[in-house]
GUKOL-847169 format. One record per atom (N, C-alpha, C): atom name; residue number from 1; residue in three letters; x, y, z. Coordinates in nm, 2 decimals, decimal comma. Atoms other than C-alpha are relative to their C-alpha. Example, Ala and Ser with C-alpha at 12.3 -4.5 7.8 and 13.67 -1.06 7.14 Angstrom:
BAFI:milum:numi:lumba:px:py:pz
BAFI:N:1:Ala:0,09:-0,12:0,00
BAFI:CA:1:Ala:1,23:-0,45:0,78
BAFI:C:1:Ala:0,09:0,12:0,00
BAFI:N:2:Ser:-0,09:-0,11:0,00
BAFI:CA:2:Ser:1,37:-0,11:0,71
BAFI:C:2:Ser:-0,08:0,11:0,08
END
This chain:
BAFI:milum:numi:lumba:px:py:pz
BAFI:N:1:Met:0,01:0,09:-0,12
BAFI:CA:1:Met:1,92:3,24:-0,28
BAFI:C:1:Met:-0,14:-0,04:0,02
BAFI:N:2:Lys:0,14:0,03:-0,02
BAFI:CA:2:Lys:1,55:3,27:-0,25
BAFI:C:2:Lys:-0,06:-0,10:-0,10
BAFI:N:3:Ala:0,05:0,10:0,10
BAFI:CA:3:Ala:1,49:3,09:-0,58
BAFI:C:3:Ala:0,05:-0,14:0,03
BAFI:N:4:Arg:-0,06:0,13:-0,03
BAFI:CA:4:Arg:1,72:2,81:-0,47
BAFI:C:4:Arg:-0,08:-0,07:0,12
BAFI:N:5:Ile:0,08:0,05:-0,11
BAFI:CA:5:Ile:1,52:2,77:-0,14
BAFI:C:5:Ile:-0,13:-0,05:-0,05
BAFI:N:6:Thr:0,13:0,03:0,06
BAFI:CA:6:Thr:1,20:2,77:-0,34
BAFI:C:6:Thr:0,01:-0,13:-0,08
BAFI:N:7:Ala:-0,01:0,12:0,08
BAFI:CA:7:Ala:1,33:2,50:-0,57
BAFI:C:7:Ala:0,02:-0,12:0,09
BAFI:N:8:Val:-0,02:0,11:-0,10
BAFI:CA:8:Val:1,44:2,28:-0,28
BAFI:C:8:Val:-0,13:-0,04:0,06
BAFI:N:9:Val:0,13:0,03:-0,06
BAFI:CA:9:Val:1,10:2,31:-0,11
BAFI:C:9:Val:-0,09:-0,06:-0,10
BAFI:N:10:Ala:0,09:0,06:0,10
BAFI:CA:10:Ala:0,92:2,24:-0,44
BAFI:C:10:Ala:0,04:-0,15:-0,03
BAFI:N:11:Ala:-0,05:0,14:0,02
BAFI:CA:11:Ala:1,14:1,93:-0,50
BAFI:C:11:Ala:-0,04:-0,09:0,12
BAFI:N:12:Thr:0,04:0,08:-0,11
BAFI:CA:12:Thr:1,07:1,81:-0,15
BAFI:C:12:Thr:-0,15:-0,04:0,00
BAFI:N:13:Val:0,14:0,02:0,00
BAFI:CA:13:Val:0,70:1,85:-0,18
BAFI:C:13:Val:-0,04:-0,10:-0,11
BAFI:N:14:Leu:0,03:0,09:0,11
BAFI:CA:14:Leu:0,69:1,68:-0,52
BAFI:C:14:Leu:0,05:-0,15:0,03
BAFI:N:15:Ser:-0,05:0,14:-0,03
BAFI:CA:15:Ser:0,90:1,38:-0,39
BAFI:C:15:Ser:-0,10:-0,06:0,10
BAFI:N:16:Ala:0,10:0,06:-0,10
BAFI:CA:16:Ala:0,65:1,34:-0,10
BAFI:C:16:Ala:-0,13:-0,04:-0,07
BAFI:N:17:Ile:0,13:0,04:0,07
BAFI:CA:17:Ile:0,36:1,33:-0,34
BAFI:C:17:Ile:0,02:-0,11:-0,10
BAFI:N:18:Val:-0,03:0,10:0,11
BAFI:CA:18:Val:0,52:1,12:-0,62
BAFI:C:18:Val:0,04:-0,14:0,06
BAFI:N:19:Thr:-0,05:0,12:-0,05
BAFI:CA:19:Thr:0,70:0,86:-0,41
BAFI:C:19:Thr:-0,10:-0,11:0,05
BAFI:N:20:Pro:0,09:0,11:-0,04
BAFI:CA:20:Pro:0,40:0,68:-0,25
BAFI:C:20:Pro:-0,07:-0,07:-0,12
BAFI:N:21:Ser:0,07:0,06:0,12
BAFI:CA:21:Ser:0,25:0,62:-0,60
BAFI:C:21:Ser:0,09:-0,11:-0,06
BAFI:N:22:Phe:-0,09:0,11:0,05
BAFI:CA:22:Phe:0,56:0,41:-0,69
BAFI:C:22:Phe:0,04:-0,10:0,11
BAFI:N:23:Ala:-0,04:0,09:-0,11
BAFI:CA:23:Ala:0,62:0,25:-0,34
BAFI:C:23:Ala:-0,07:-0,13:-0,01
BAFI:N:24:Gly:0,07:0,12:0,00
BAFI:CA:24:Gly:0,35:-0,01:-0,39
BAFI:C:24:Gly:-0,01:-0,06:-0,14
BAFI:N:25:His:0,01:0,04:0,14
BAFI:CA:25:His:0,41:-0,07:-0,76
BAFI:C:25:His:0,02:-0,16:-0,01
BAFI:N:26:Ala:-0,03:0,15:0,00
BAFI:CA:26:Ala:0,55:-0,43:-0,71
BAFI:C:26:Ala:-0,12:-0,07:0,06
BAFI:N:27:Ala:0,11:0,06:-0,06
BAFI:CA:27:Ala:0,26:-0,51:-0,48
BAFI:C:27:Ala:-0,12:0,00:-0,09
BAFI:N:28:Ala:0,11:-0,01:0,09
BAFI:CA:28:Ala:0,00:-0,38:-0,73
BAFI:C:28:Ala:0,02:-0,09:-0,12
BAFI:N:29:Ala:-0,02:0,08:0,11
BAFI:CA:29:Ala:0,16:-0,57:-1,01
BAFI:C:29:Ala:-0,02:-0,15:0,03
BAFI:N:30:Ser:0,01:0,14:-0,04
BAFI:CA:30:Ser:0,16:-0,90:-0,81
BAFI:C:30:Ser:-0,14:-0,03:0,04
BAFI:N:31:Ala:0,14:0,02:-0,05
BAFI:CA:31:Ala:-0,20:-0,86:-0,69
BAFI:C:31:Ala:-0,10:-0,03:-0,12
BAFI:N:32:Lys:0,11:0,03:0,10
BAFI:CA:32:Lys:-0,49:-1,02:-0,88
BAFI:C:32:Lys:-0,11:0,11:0,00
BAFI:N:33:Lys:0,09:-0,11:-0,02
BAFI:CA:33:Lys:-0,72:-0,76:-0,73
BAFI:C:33:Lys:0,04:0,09:0,12
BAFI:N:34:Met:-0,03:-0,09:-0,11
BAFI:CA:34:Met:-0,69:-0,46:-0,50
BAFI:C:34:Met:-0,13:0,07:0,03
BAFI:N:35:Phe:0,12:-0,07:-0,05
BAFI:CA:35:Phe:-0,96:-0,30:-0,29
BAFI:C:35:Phe:0,04:0,12:0,09
BAFI:N:36:Leu:-0,02:-0,11:-0,09
BAFI:CA:36:Leu:-0,95:0,05:-0,14
BAFI:C:36:Leu:-0,10:-0,01:0,11
BAFI:N:37:Leu:0,09:0,02:-0,11
BAFI:CA:37:Leu:-1,09:0,03:0,21
BAFI:C:37:Leu:-0,04:0,14:0,06
BAFI:N:38:Lys:0,06:-0,12:-0,06
BAFI:CA:38:Lys:-1,30:0,28:0,41
BAFI:C:38:Lys:0,09:0,07:0,09
BAFI:N:39:Asp:-0,10:-0,06:-0,10
BAFI:CA:39:Asp:-1,02:0,33:0,67
BAFI:C:39:Asp:0,12:0,06:-0,07
BAFI:N:40:Gly:-0,11:-0,05:0,07
BAFI:CA:40:Gly:-0,78:0,44:0,40
BAFI:C:40:Gly:0,11:-0,10:-0,04
BAFI:N:41:Gly:-0,09:0,10:0,04
BAFI:CA:41:Gly:-0,60:0,11:0,36
BAFI:C:41:Gly:-0,03:-0,06:-0,13
BAFI:N:42:Thr:0,02:0,07:0,12
BAFI:CA:42:Thr:-0,57:-0,13:0,07
BAFI:C:42:Thr:0,01:-0,15:0,03
BAFI:N:43:Leu:0,00:0,15:-0,01
BAFI:CA:43:Leu:-0,66:-0,50:0,06
BAFI:C:43:Leu:0,05:-0,06:-0,14
BAFI:N:44:Tyr:-0,06:0,07:0,12
BAFI:CA:44:Tyr:-0,45:-0,71:-0,19
BAFI:C:44:Tyr:-0,05:-0,14:0,00
BAFI:N:45:Val:0,04:0,13:0,02
BAFI:CA:45:Val:-0,59:-1,03:-0,32
BAFI:C:45:Val:0,10:-0,06:-0,11
BAFI:N:46:Phe:-0,10:0,06:0,09
BAFI:CA:46:Phe:-0,32:-1,25:-0,48
BAFI:C:46:Phe:-0,06:-0,12:-0,08
BAFI:N:47:Glu:0,05:0,10:0,08
BAFI:CA:47:Glu:-0,36:-1,52:-0,75
BAFI:C:47:Glu:-0,05:-0,13:0,07
BAFI:N:48:Asp:0,03:0,12:-0,08
BAFI:CA:48:Asp:-0,37:-1,80:-0,49
BAFI:C:48:Asp:-0,12:0,02:0,09
BAFI:N:49:Gly:0,12:-0,03:-0,08
BAFI:CA:49:Gly:-0,67:-1,63:-0,32
BAFI:C:49:Gly:0,04:0,06:0,14
BAFI:N:50:Lys:-0,05:-0,06:-0,13
BAFI:CA:50:Lys:-0,46:-1,52:-0,01
BAFI:C:50:Lys:0,00:0,15:-0,01
BAFI:N:51:Met:0,01:-0,14:-0,01
BAFI:CA:51:Met:-0,49:-1,17:0,11
BAFI:C:51:Met:0,10:0,07:0,09
BAFI:N:52:Ala:-0,09:-0,08:-0,09
BAFI:CA:52:Ala:-0,27:-0,90:0,26
BAFI:C:52:Ala:-0,06:0,14:0,01
BAFI:N:53:Leu:0,05:-0,13:-0,04
BAFI:CA:53:Leu:-0,35:-0,56:0,42
BAFI:C:53:Leu:0,11:0,10:0,01
BAFI:N:54:Glu:-0,09:-0,12:-0,01
BAFI:CA:54:Glu:-0,17:-0,23:0,37
BAFI:C:54:Glu:-0,08:0,11:0,07
BAFI:N:55:Asp:0,08:-0,11:-0,07
BAFI:CA:55:Asp:-0,27:0,05:0,62
BAFI:C:55:Asp:0,02:0,13:-0,08
BAFI:N:56:Lys:0,00:-0,13:0,08
BAFI:CA:56:Lys:-0,32:0,41:0,51
BAFI:C:56:Lys:0,13:0,07:0,00
BAFI:N:57:Phe:-0,13:-0,05:0,00
BAFI:CA:57:Phe:0,04:0,48:0,58
BAFI:C:57:Phe:0,10:-0,07:-0,08
BAFI:N:58:Gly:-0,08:0,07:0,09
BAFI:CA:58:Gly:0,17:0,23:0,33
BAFI:C:58:Gly:0,08:-0,12:0,07
BAFI:N:59:Arg:-0,06:0,11:-0,07
BAFI:CA:59:Arg:0,27:-0,04:0,59
BAFI:C:59:Arg:-0,08:-0,13:-0,01
BAFI:N:60:Ala:0,07:0,13:0,00
BAFI:CA:60:Ala:0,19:-0,41:0,56
BAFI:C:60:Ala:-0,04:-0,03:0,15
BAFI:N:61:Ile:0,04:0,03:-0,14
BAFI:CA:61:Ile:-0,01:-0,50:0,87
BAFI:C:61:Ile:-0,07:-0,13:0,01
BAFI:N:62:His:0,06:0,13:-0,02
BAFI:CA:62:His:-0,15:-0,81:1,03
BAFI:C:62:His:-0,15:-0,01:-0,04
BAFI:N:63:Leu:0,14:0,02:0,05
BAFI:CA:63:Leu:-0,48:-0,94:0,89
BAFI:C:63:Leu:-0,05:-0,13:0,07
BAFI:N:64:Lys:0,05:0,12:-0,07
BAFI:CA:64:Lys:-0,69:-1,18:1,10
BAFI:C:64:Lys:-0,09:-0,08:-0,10
BAFI:N:65:Glu:0,08:0,09:0,08
BAFI:CA:65:Glu:-0,84:-1,48:0,92
BAFI:C:65:Glu:-0,15:0,02:0,04
BAFI:N:66:Gly:0,14:-0,02:-0,02
BAFI:CA:66:Gly:-1,21:-1,42:0,88
BAFI:C:66:Gly:-0,04:0,15:0,03
BAFI:N:67:Gln:0,03:-0,14:-0,03
BAFI:CA:67:Gln:-1,18:-1,05:0,96
BAFI:C:67:Gln:-0,09:0,07:-0,11
BAFI:N:68:Ser:0,09:-0,06:0,10
BAFI:CA:68:Ser:-1,45:-0,84:0,79
BAFI:C:68:Ser:0,06:0,14:-0,03
BAFI:N:69:Leu:-0,05:-0,13:0,04
BAFI:CA:69:Leu:-1,33:-0,54:0,59
BAFI:C:69:Leu:-0,10:0,07:-0,09
BAFI:N:70:Glu:0,10:-0,07:0,08
BAFI:CA:70:Glu:-1,53:-0,27:0,42
BAFI:C:70:Glu:0,07:0,09:-0,10
BAFI:N:71:Thr:-0,06:-0,08:0,11
BAFI:CA:71:Thr:-1,44:-0,11:0,09
BAFI:C:71:Thr:-0,07:0,14:0,00
BAFI:N:72:Val:0,05:-0,14:0,01
BAFI:CA:72:Val:-1,50:0,26:0,01
BAFI:C:72:Val:-0,14:0,00:-0,06
BAFI:N:73:Asp:0,13:0,01:0,05
BAFI:CA:73:Asp:-1,81:0,16:-0,18
BAFI:C:73:Asp:-0,10:-0,08:0,08
BAFI:N:74:Gly:0,09:0,07:-0,09
BAFI:CA:74:Gly:-1,96:-0,03:0,11
BAFI:C:74:Gly:0,00:-0,15:-0,01
BAFI:N:75:Gln:0,00:0,14:0,01
BAFI:CA:75:Gln:-1,88:-0,38:0,00
BAFI:C:75:Gln:0,08:-0,06:0,12
BAFI:N:76:Lys:-0,06:0,08:-0,11
BAFI:CA:76:Lys:-1,79:-0,63:0,28
BAFI:C:76:Lys:0,08:-0,11:-0,06
BAFI:N:77:Ile:-0,09:0,10:0,04
BAFI:CA:77:Ile:-1,50:-0,86:0,23
BAFI:C:77:Ile:0,05:-0,08:0,12
BAFI:N:78:Thr:-0,05:0,08:-0,11
BAFI:CA:78:Thr:-1,40:-1,15:0,46
BAFI:C:78:Thr:0,14:-0,04:-0,04
BAFI:N:79:Ala:-0,15:0,03:0,03
BAFI:CA:79:Ala:-1,02:-1,20:0,49
BAFI:C:79:Ala:0,03:-0,14:-0,01
BAFI:N:80:Asn:-0,05:0,13:0,02
BAFI:CA:80:Asn:-0,86:-1,51:0,37
BAFI:C:80:Asn:0,15:0,00:0,00
BAFI:N:81:Gly:-0,15:0,00:-0,01
BAFI:CA:81:Gly:-0,50:-1,56:0,48
BAFI:C:81:Gly:0,05:0,13:0,07
BAFI:N:82:Asn:-0,07:-0,11:-0,05
BAFI:CA:82:Asn:-0,25:-1,32:0,62
BAFI:C:82:Asn:0,14:0,01:-0,06
BAFI:N:83:Glu:-0,13:0,00:0,07
BAFI:CA:83:Glu:0,03:-1,26:0,37
BAFI:C:83:Glu:0,07:0,13:0,03
BAFI:N:84:Val:-0,07:-0,12:-0,04
BAFI:CA:84:Val:0,19:-0,98:0,57
BAFI:C:84:Val:0,14:0,01:-0,04
BAFI:N:85:Ala:-0,15:0,01:0,04
BAFI:CA:85:Ala:0,55:-1,09:0,50
BAFI:C:85:Ala:0,01:0,02:-0,16
BAFI:N:86:Arg:0,00:-0,01:0,14
BAFI:CA:86:Arg:0,47:-1,13:0,13
BAFI:C:86:Arg:-0,02:0,15:-0,05
BAFI:N:87:Leu:0,03:-0,14:0,04
BAFI:CA:87:Leu:0,32:-0,78:0,10
BAFI:C:87:Leu:0,11:0,09:0,05
BAFI:N:88:Asp:-0,11:-0,09:-0,05
BAFI:CA:88:Asp:0,60:-0,62:0,31
BAFI:C:88:Asp:0,11:-0,01:-0,09
BAFI:N:89:Gly:-0,11:0,01:0,10
BAFI:CA:89:Gly:0,86:-0,76:0,07
BAFI:C:89:Gly:-0,03:0,07:-0,13
BAFI:N:90:Leu:0,04:-0,07:0,13
BAFI:CA:90:Leu:0,66:-0,63:-0,23
BAFI:C:90:Leu:0,00:0,15:0,02
BAFI:N:91:Leu:0,00:-0,14:-0,03
BAFI:CA:91:Leu:0,62:-0,29:-0,07
BAFI:C:91:Leu:0,14:0,06:0,01
BAFI:N:92:Arg:-0,14:-0,05:-0,02
BAFI:CA:92:Arg:0,99:-0,26:0,00
BAFI:C:92:Arg:0,08:-0,01:-0,13
BAFI:N:93:Gln:-0,08:0,01:0,12
BAFI:CA:93:Gln:1,10:-0,36:-0,35
BAFI:C:93:Gln:0,03:0,14:-0,07
BAFI:N:94:Gly:-0,04:-0,12:0,06
BAFI:CA:94:Gly:1,29:-0,08:-0,52
BAFI:C:94:Gly:0,05:0,11:0,10
BAFI:N:95:His:-0,05:-0,10:-0,10
BAFI:CA:95:His:1,38:0,09:-0,19
BAFI:C:95:His:0,13:-0,05:0,05
BAFI:N:96:Ser:-0,13:0,04:-0,05
BAFI:CA:96:Ser:1,74:0,09:-0,06
BAFI:C:96:Ser:-0,01:-0,04:0,15
BAFI:N:97:Gly:0,00:0,05:-0,14
BAFI:CA:97:Gly:1,81:-0,08:0,27
BAFI:C:97:Gly:0,07:0,10:0,10
BAFI:N:98:Gly:-0,07:-0,08:-0,10
BAFI:CA:98:Gly:2,00:0,20:0,43
BAFI:C:98:Gly:0,05:0,13:-0,05
END
């Protein structure tokens, strides 16, 4: 019984660690560039130059045109576009709806 509980706990922990790496796979594949931000988020730049913002929790969030964002290495980027719906759809790809 104890081994079974340990196995369930281990599987739960592993799924929590592994799942986020696959969650944004479609978004990463669709982006021309990605920048890790100082606040823990990710900025996606698509082929058409439009941008989308993912927060540190993996959610697509609103991006204001002209908003200044800072990457983990201190680079400043000015936002162009607000592709929140585009990113949300990409982040949800591969996930069941219910």
